[in-house]
N, C-alpha and C positions, 0 to 999 in steps of 0.2 A: 504494500500500500504506500502511496506517496506520502511524504511527510510535509510537503510544501503547501498544500491547499487544505485548510481546515474545513471549509464548507463542503468540499468534495468528499473528504473522509467521513464527515457527519452523515452526508447523504448515503454513502455506501453502508455505513453501520445501520442506518434506519432501514434501508432496503433489505439487508440481511435479517433484521428483526421482524419486519413485516411479512417476510416470506414464511416465517415459522409460526406467527401468532395471528389469531383472528378472534373477534368477539361474537358471542351469540346472545340470544335473549336471556338465557339462564346465567351465562358467564360473560358479561360484556367486557370490552377492552377499555382500559383507562389510559387515554393518550395524554402525554405531558408535553407542553411547549414552554421553554424557558427563554425569556429575553433578558437583556441586561438589567432591566428594572422590575419586571413582573414575571409571574408564573401563572400558567393557564392549565386547566385540566378538563378533559371531556370524557364522559362515559358513553361509549359508542357500541351499538349493535350492528356489526358488520353484515350479518345475514339480511337484515331489513334495510341496511344502509341509512340508519337514523342515529342522530345524536340524542341520547336520552336525557342527560344532565350535563351542564357545564358550570364551571366555577373559576374565578380568578381573583387576584388580590388587587385589582386596579382601584375599585371603589373604596376599599378599606384603607389603602395606602394614601389615596388622595384626600380622604376626609380626616385622617389623623394628623395631629400635629406632633405627637411623640414619635421618636425614632424607634422603629422596630427592625430587628435584623431580618435579612431576606430568608434565612433558614427557618426562623421562628414563624414568619409569615407563611412559608410553604407548609410547615407542619399544621398550622391552623386551617389552611385551605384543604389539606388532606382530611382533617377531622370534619370540616364542614361538608365536604363532598361525601364522606362516609355516612354522615347523618342523612343527607338527601337520598343516598342510595338505600339506606335502611327504610326510609319512608316509602320508596318504590318497591320494596321487597327484594332487593338485591343483596346477597350476602357474600358472593364470590365474584372475583374479577380477574382479568388478565392484565398485567401491567406492561404498558408500552412506553418505554423511556424516550422514544422519539429520536434515537441516535445520540442522545446525550449520555455521558458517562454516569453510571449509578453512583453518584457522589454529591455531596453538598445539598442543594435545594431539591434535586430530584429524589434523593434518598430520604430527605425530610418529609416530602410529600407522601412517599410510600409508607413511611413510619406513621404519619398521621392517619392514613387510611387503615393501617393495622390497629392503631390505638382506638379508632372508631368502630372496630369490629368487622372489618372487611377482610376476607381471606384472599391473599394475593398469591 
């Protein structure tokens, strides 16, 4: 794999991941996108090609005046998403890290989902 182009490497990682995992109605896919400022997560049923639930930390960060670390914010988004999934009757999911390394905010979001009672 080339080491010079980070975006190309991320795209290749994501392609490999998506070739192996897919979400269903019983066990949907939790897709994560991480930008420099925010983190986004979606619960997707790939069989029906529908997004069931989505969550991000945009509104919570913009409305707060206190500084909250990005990893703490990702953990809270994971817990929030887990609560929404429980309301819809979803207890298991497949985790799609979206080509990002399983580290930092991506890992914190997964930990928040587990704390909320979702089996990944």
